[in-house]
C-alpha positions in Angstrom: 17.1 -24.0 28.2 18.6 -21.7 25.6 19.0 -18.0 25.8 16.9 -16.5 23.0 15.9 -13.0 21.8 12.2 -12.3 21.8 9.6 -9.5 21.9 6.6 -9.8 24.2 3.5 -7.6 24.1 4.0 -4.8 26.6 7.6 -5.6 27.4 9.4 -4.9 24.2 12.7 -6.5 23.1 14.2 -8.8 25.7 17.8 -10.1 25.3 17.8 -12.7 28.1 14.7 -14.9 27.8 15.3 -18.5 28.4 13.4 -21.0 26.3 13.1 -24.8 25.9 13.0 -25.1 22.1 12.1 -28.8 22.1 9.1 -28.4 24.5 8.0 -25.0 23.3 8.2 -23.3 26.7 9.7 -20.0 27.7 10.8 -18.7 31.1 9.5 -15.2 32.0 10.2 -13.7 35.4 11.3 -17.1 36.7 8.1 -18.9 35.6 8.0 -21.4 32.7 5.0 -21.0 30.4 4.1 -22.8 27.1 4.4 -20.7 23.9 0.6 -20.9 23.5 0.0 -18.9 26.7 2.3 -15.9 25.8 1.4 -12.9 23.6 4.3 -12.4 21.2 5.4 -9.7 18.8 7.5 -10.6 15.8 11.1 -10.9 17.0 12.5 -9.1 13.9 12.2 -5.7 12.4 14.2 -5.8 9.2 13.2 -6.7 5.6 12.1 -10.3 5.0 13.1 -12.0 1.7 11.8 -15.3 0.6 13.4 -17.8 -1.8 11.3 -19.8 -4.3 12.2 -23.3 -5.5 15.0 -23.9 -3.0 13.7 -27.3 -1.9 14.5 -30.0 -4.3 10.9 -31.3 -4.4 9.5 -27.8 -5.2 12.1 -27.4 -7.9 11.4 -30.9 -9.4 7.7 -30.2 -9.5 8.1 -27.3 -11.9 11.2 -28.6 -13.7 9.5 -29.4 -17.0 7.8 -25.9 -17.1 11.1 -24.2 -16.6 12.1 -25.1 -20.2 9.0 -23.5 -21.6 8.5 -19.8 -22.5 9.1 -17.2 -21.3 12.4 -18.4 -19.7 13.2 -21.7 -21.5 15.7 -22.7 -18.8 15.9 -23.2 -15.1 16.9 -20.2 -12.9 20.6 -19.8 -12.4 20.3 -17.5 -9.3 18.1 -17.5 -6.3 14.5 -16.5 -7.1 13.7 -13.9 -4.5 10.5 -12.1 -3.3 9.7 -9.8 -0.4 7.3 -10.2 2.5 6.7 -6.5 3.3 6.3 -5.1 6.9 2.5 -5.3 6.8 2.7 -9.1 6.5 4.6 -9.6 9.8 2.7 -10.8 12.8 3.7 -12.7 16.0 3.2 -16.2 17.4 -0.4 -16.8 18.5 -1.7 -13.9 16.5 -4.4 -14.6 13.9 -3.8 -15.2 10.2 -6.5 -13.3 8.3 -8.5 -15.3 5.8 -9.5 -12.8 3.1 -13.1 -12.5 2.1 -13.9 -14.8 -0.8 -11.1 -17.2 -0.1 -11.8 -20.7 1.4 -8.2 -21.7 2.3 -4.6 -20.5 2.5 -1.3 -22.3 1.9 0.9 -22.7 5.0 4.6 -22.2 4.0 6.8 -23.5 6.7 10.3 -21.9 6.5 13.5 -21.7 8.4 14.3 -18.0 8.8 17.9 -16.8 8.9 18.3 -13.5 10.8 21.2 -11.4 9.6 23.5 -10.1 12.4 25.5 -7.5 10.5 25.8 -5.8 7.1 26.4 -8.5 4.6 27.7 -7.8 1.1 29.6 -10.2 -1.2 29.8 -12.7 1.6 31.8 -15.9 0.9 30.1 -19.2 1.9 33.0 -20.1 4.2 32.3 -16.8 6.1 28.5 -17.0 6.2 28.1 -17.8 9.9 30.0 -14.7 10.8 27.0 -12.7 9.4 24.2 -14.7 11.0 22.6 -13.7 14.3 20.4 -16.7 14.6 17.3 -18.5 13.4 13.6 -18.3 13.9 10.5 -19.8 12.2 8.3 -18.2 9.6 5.0 -19.2 8.0 5.1 -17.8 4.5 1.3 -17.7 4.0 -0.1 -17.5 0.5 -3.4 -17.6 -1.3 -3.1 -20.6 -3.6 -2.0 -19.5 -7.0 -0.2 -20.8 -10.2 1.7 -17.6 -11.0 5.5 -18.3 -11.1 6.4 -15.8 -13.8 5.3 -12.5 -12.2 5.4 -11.3 -8.5 2.5 -12.7 -6.6 1.9 -9.6 -4.6 -1.8 -10.0 -4.1 -1.4 -13.6 -3.1 1.6 -13.3 -0.8 1.8 -9.7 0.6 -1.5 -9.5 2.5 -1.7 -8.2 6.1 -0.7 -10.9 8.6 0.7 -13.2 5.9 4.1 -13.8 7.6 3.8 -15.0 11.1 7.3 -15.2 12.5 8.8 -16.2 15.8 8.4 -16.8 18.6 12.1 -16.1 19.2 15.5 -15.9 17.7 17.9 -18.6 18.8 21.6 -17.9 18.4 23.2 -19.7 15.4 25.7 -21.4 17.7 22.9 -23.1 19.5 21.9 -25.0 16.3 24.5 -27.7 15.6 23.6 -28.4 12.0 21.0 -26.1 10.3 21.4 -28.3 7.1 19.6 -31.2 8.9 16.6 -29.8 10.6 13.3 -31.5 10.3 10.3 -29.3 9.7 6.7 -30.3 10.6 3.4 -28.7 10.0 0.3 -29.6 12.0 -3.2 -28.4 11.4 -5.6 -28.9 14.3 -3.0 -31.3 15.8 -2.8 -33.5 12.7 0.6 -33.8 10.9 0.1 -32.5 7.4 3.7 -32.0 6.2 7.2 -33.1 7.1 10.5 -32.2 5.3 14.1 -31.5 6.2 16.5 -28.7 5.4 18.9 -31.4 4.0 16.7 -31.2 0.9 17.6 -27.5 0.2 19.3 -27.0 -3.2 21.3 -24.1 -1.8 22.5 -24.5 1.7 22.4 -21.5 4.0 26.1 -20.5 3.4 25.6 -20.9 -0.4 22.4 -18.9 -0.3 24.0 -16.0 1.6 26.9 -16.0 -0.9 24.6 -15.9 -3.9 22.2 -13.4 -2.5 24.8 -10.9 -1.2 26.7 -11.1 -4.4 24.1 -8.7 -5.9 22.3 -7.1 -2.9 23.3 -6.0 0.6 21.6 -7.5 3.6 21.4 -5.3 6.8 21.4 -6.3 10.4 17.9 -7.5 11.3 17.0 -8.5 7.8 15.6 -12.0 7.4 16.2 -14.6 4.7 13.6 -17.4 4.4 15.5 -20.4 3.0 12.5 -21.8 1.1 9.3 -23.7 1.6 8.8 -27.4 0.8 6.6 -28.6 -2.0 2.9 -29.2 -1.5 2.3 -26.7 1.3 -0.7 -27.8 3.4 -3.8 -25.7 3.3 -5.8 -24.3 6.3 -9.3 -22.9 6.6 -11.2 -20.5 8.9 -11.0 -21.8 12.5 -7.9 -24.0 12.0 -4.9 -23.9 14.2 -1.5 -24.1 12.5 1.5 -25.3 14.3 5.0 -25.3 12.7 7.8 -27.1 14.5 11.5 -27.0 13.4 13.9 -29.1 15.4 16.3 -27.1 17.5 14.4 -23.8 16.8 11.0 -24.1 18.5 7.3 -23.9 17.6 5.2 -21.3 15.9 1.4 -21.4 16.4 -1.3 -19.3 14.7 -5.0 -19.6 14.2 -6.6 -18.8 10.8 -9.5 -16.4 11.3 -11.8 -14.9 8.6 -11.5 -11.1 8.1 -15.2 -10.8 8.8 -14.7 -12.2 12.3 -11.6 -10.1 12.9 -13.5 -7.0 11.9 -16.1 -7.9 14.5 -13.4 -7.7 17.1 -12.7 -11.3 18.0 -12.2 -15.0 17.2 -15.6 -16.6 17.5 
């Protein structure tokens, strides 16, 4: 069991929750429960920044287009975007499927939680600035826009489930070799590994904080793999990252949510 930081509905922030990250179980008031039986809030409250094209496969997929107008060359710095506060939601909470959409992309991401103000951090010092890790689902309406901010497609309410907890960075032996798996209705739909990141976590923190300051509680999503699987109304999405835990969310149409339930 690892000591993790979590936020449970009605109990607020808890600093001493014990969790079995491999089995997806948490100990609350001396009783072990599966993640699926607990109502969670997001365990973070800072700004959430995503990084495009940081998995080698995602980069390679668009490599030829990068040499075309308007940029005519591959990006030299991390390509960032923001998942605003309205997108945040907890484990087991529904992901709203907007009216008129049939499916959503499920973007499995390792999330790095910043532990203190980070500006012009050197890669060799990166872990001094990391509180820990959690899991994020960078949900998106499928789109082909890579040259302008995809606000309408990526910044919808509930489009960034995150959690269920933050595990201290020292509990994760090698964050550069973590397998990520996405299951939809129990069926494995995607598998990748953080060894395929173009920029490692230390390199990413160095490059990002060279031009912007990250504050305590901010979150950096290290990237999502190529070919994110798609989910429809009624599907259950489960993201597993070795050593971190599991994040589970159902996809529910906005119409059903407006009626007050998951039917």
